[in-house]
BAZA-32657 format. One record per residue (C-alpha): residue number from 0; x, y, z. Coordinates in nm, 3 decimals, m for minus. Example, Ala and Ser with C-alpha at 12.3 -4.5 7.8 and 13.67 -1.06 7.14 Angstrom:
<rs>
0/1.230/m0.450/0.780
1/1.367/m0.106/0.714
</rs>
This chain:
<rs>
0/m5.553/m7.084/m6.604
1/m5.807/m7.033/m6.891
2/m5.988/m6.780/m6.681
3/m5.665/m6.585/m6.632
4/m5.601/m6.564/m7.005
5/m5.960/m6.462/m7.075
6/m5.939/m6.176/m6.830
7/m5.618/m6.049/m6.981
8/m5.762/m6.071/m7.331
9/m6.070/m5.873/m7.229
10/m5.851/m5.604/m7.075
11/m5.652/m5.581/m7.397
12/m5.970/m5.544/m7.601
13/m6.104/m5.258/m7.395
14/m5.768/m5.081/m7.379
15/m5.736/m4.781/m7.615
16/m5.449/m4.759/m7.861
17/m5.321/m4.444/m7.688
18/m5.290/m4.624/m7.356
19/m5.125/m4.913/m7.525
20/m4.868/m4.691/m7.683
21/m4.807/m4.528/m7.343
22/m4.706/m4.860/m7.197
23/m4.435/m4.910/m7.452
24/m4.101/m4.972/m7.288
25/m3.878/m4.668/m7.259
26/m3.532/m4.668/m7.395
27/m3.227/m4.678/m7.169
28/m3.133/m4.342/m7.014
29/m2.785/m4.206/m7.067
30/m2.597/m4.155/m6.739
31/m2.496/m3.792/m6.662
32/m2.143/m3.701/m6.744
33/m1.874/m3.647/m6.477
34/m1.835/m3.276/m6.561
35/m2.202/m3.212/m6.496
36/m2.168/m3.375/m6.152
37/m1.871/m3.151/m6.073
38/m2.064/m2.846/m6.186
39/m2.359/m2.939/m5.968
40/m2.139/m2.989/m5.657
41/m1.955/m2.659/m5.723
42/m2.282/m2.474/m5.760
43/m2.413/m2.627/m5.438
44/m2.094/m2.535/m5.252
45/m2.104/m2.181/m5.387
46/m2.467/m2.148/m5.288
47/m2.385/m2.273/m4.936
48/m2.098/m2.024/m4.909
49/m2.325/m1.745/m5.026
50/m2.582/m1.839/m4.768
51/m2.313/m1.847/m4.497
52/m2.177/m1.511/m4.611
53/m2.524/m1.365/m4.600
54/m2.567/m1.499/m4.246
55/m2.234/m1.346/m4.140
56/m2.337/m1.014/m4.290
57/m2.663/m1.025/m4.102
58/m2.478/m1.099/m3.778
59/m2.239/m0.808/m3.845
60/m2.532/m0.578/m3.906
61/m2.687/m0.689/m3.577
62/m2.360/m0.633/m3.390
63/m2.320/m0.289/m3.548
64/m2.674/m0.207/m3.443
65/m2.600/m0.315/m3.085
66/m2.278/m0.109/m3.082
67/m2.466/0.194/m3.211
68/m2.728/0.148/m2.942
69/m2.459/0.124/m2.674
70/m2.290/0.440/m2.804
71/m2.618/0.626/m2.793
72/m2.681/0.495/m2.442
73/m2.332/0.611/m2.341
74/m2.405/0.958/m2.477
75/m2.734/0.964/m2.291
76/m2.563/0.860/m1.968
77/m2.306/1.138/m2.015
78/m2.588/1.385/m2.061
79/m2.762/1.254/m1.750
80/m2.438/1.280/m1.551
81/m2.388/1.642/m1.659
82/m2.747/1.718/m1.566
83/m2.703/1.560/m1.222
84/m2.382/1.755/m1.160
85/m2.550/2.080/m1.259
86/m2.845/2.003/m1.034
87/m2.611/1.923/m0.745
88/m2.424/2.252/m0.794
89/m2.749/2.446/m0.801
90/m2.870/2.265/m0.489
91/m2.549/2.345/m0.300
92/m2.573/2.710/m0.406
93/m2.933/2.727/m0.295
94/m2.843/2.567/0.039
95/m2.569/2.826/0.099
96/m2.810/3.107/0.010
97/m3.067/2.976/0.258
98/m2.803/2.935/0.528
99/m2.672/3.287/0.475
100/m3.027/3.424/0.475
101/m3.103/3.252/0.804
102/m2.778/3.380/0.954
103/m2.854/3.737/0.843
104/m3.205/3.713/0.984
105/m3.079/3.594/1.323
106/m2.810/3.862/1.322
107/m3.056/4.141/1.247
108/m3.303/4.022/1.509
109/m3.031/3.974/1.774
110/m3.043/4.249/2.042
111/m2.666/4.224/2.102
112/m2.569/4.302/1.744
113/m2.400/4.642/1.719
114/m2.359/4.669/1.347
115/m2.105/4.571/1.085
116/m1.840/4.811/1.216
117/m1.839/4.636/1.553
118/m1.813/4.300/1.379
119/m1.508/4.424/1.188
120/m1.354/4.551/1.510
121/m1.418/4.216/1.679
122/m1.257/4.033/1.389
123/m0.952/4.259/1.408
124/m0.924/4.207/1.783
125/m0.952/3.833/1.739
126/m0.680/3.833/1.474
127/m0.457/4.047/1.698
128/m0.513/3.813/1.993
129/m0.419/3.513/1.779
130/m0.103/3.690/1.661
131/m0.002/3.778/2.018
132/m0.064/3.422/2.130
133/0.155/3.293/1.849
134/0.430/3.538/1.947
135/0.409/3.427/2.311
136/0.438/3.065/2.208
137/0.741/3.147/1.993
138/0.907/3.340/2.279
139/0.839/3.056/2.523
140/0.987/2.807/2.282
141/1.294/3.027/2.238
142/1.333/3.055/2.615
143/1.313/2.677/2.651
144/1.582/2.629/2.387
145/1.808/2.886/2.555
146/1.759/2.718/2.894
147/1.837/2.376/2.749
148/2.148/2.514/2.581
149/2.265/2.678/2.906
150/2.214/2.357/3.101
151/2.408/2.161/2.841
152/2.697/2.407/2.860
153/2.699/2.391/3.241
154/2.703/2.013/3.228
155/2.998/2.016/2.989
156/3.185/2.267/3.209
157/3.115/2.061/3.520
158/3.248/1.748/3.353
159/3.562/1.932/3.250
160/3.625/2.067/3.603
161/3.553/1.737/3.781
162/3.899/1.568/3.730
163/4.098/1.877/3.840
164/3.881/1.922/4.150
165/3.924/1.557/4.244
166/4.304/1.574/4.215
167/4.318/1.898/4.417
168/4.103/1.756/4.697
169/4.314/1.442/4.719
170/4.637/1.641/4.751
171/4.488/1.872/5.013
172/4.360/1.572/5.210
173/4.701/1.406/5.222
174/4.895/1.712/5.348
175/4.715/1.774/5.682
176/4.740/1.406/5.765
177/5.122/1.413/5.763
178/5.149/1.745/5.939
179/4.906/1.647/6.209
180/5.080/1.327/6.292
181/5.420/1.497/6.300
182/5.314/1.801/6.504
183/5.126/1.608/6.764
184/5.339/1.296/6.768
185/5.459/1.352/7.124
186/5.132/1.489/7.261
187/4.863/1.254/7.133
188/4.839/0.929/7.315
189/4.561/0.718/7.158
190/4.300/0.840/6.906
191/4.048/0.616/6.740
192/4.041/0.598/6.358
193/3.674/0.697/6.343
194/3.747/1.007/6.546
195/4.029/1.106/6.315
196/3.809/1.068/6.011
197/3.531/1.283/6.161
198/3.770/1.545/6.300
199/3.790/1.604/6.676
200/3.914/1.877/6.906
201/4.167/1.788/7.172
202/4.424/1.967/7.391
203/4.769/1.816/7.352
204/5.042/1.989/7.561
205/4.808/2.256/7.693
206/4.693/2.378/7.341
207/4.367/2.320/7.162
208/4.399/2.178/6.812
209/4.151/2.059/6.554
210/4.279/1.771/6.348
211/4.095/1.637/6.046
212/4.228/1.340/5.855
213/4.107/1.231/5.519
214/4.127/0.868/5.420
215/4.346/0.807/5.124
</rs>
């Protein structure tokens, strides 16, 4: 233990007064007030909100930039579409010009071509032939309708005349039957029914008669 004290005494001897004064115990610190803590938390919250607001603004700027880029791309696509449509129109026009040129060349080099006047005459004749064909079709259709109408009228007339003709034929068929049986009652001996229905010729009492019976 003596050695321990000696070492500590030697350290105290070599220590400077300034170092010794630096090792003096510090006084008790005063705790921060409650208002200062509230101010610090409010400042921190405000700073966090500002940082968040700044981030939102940056995101909005990025979105606006993307929207602007899309609008410009849309305008460029519209321009490209107009250019393509114009090119297509020009191509179609050029194709028609080439086709007409080829047709004219073949027409001029054709040995059977007789000039534009003959072409006009041929066109007029073709139009006249088409008109005449249409008129013939119309006349044929009218004739068919008239024929169908006539047949319908004949059918109606035939149906109207059918009952009267049937009644007249039945009355005419009954009258000869009675007369024949009465006139030849004493002369006819035996006649088959089938023969009466067909109508036969016989000679009752020296005279030739033709009797025809109709079945009621």
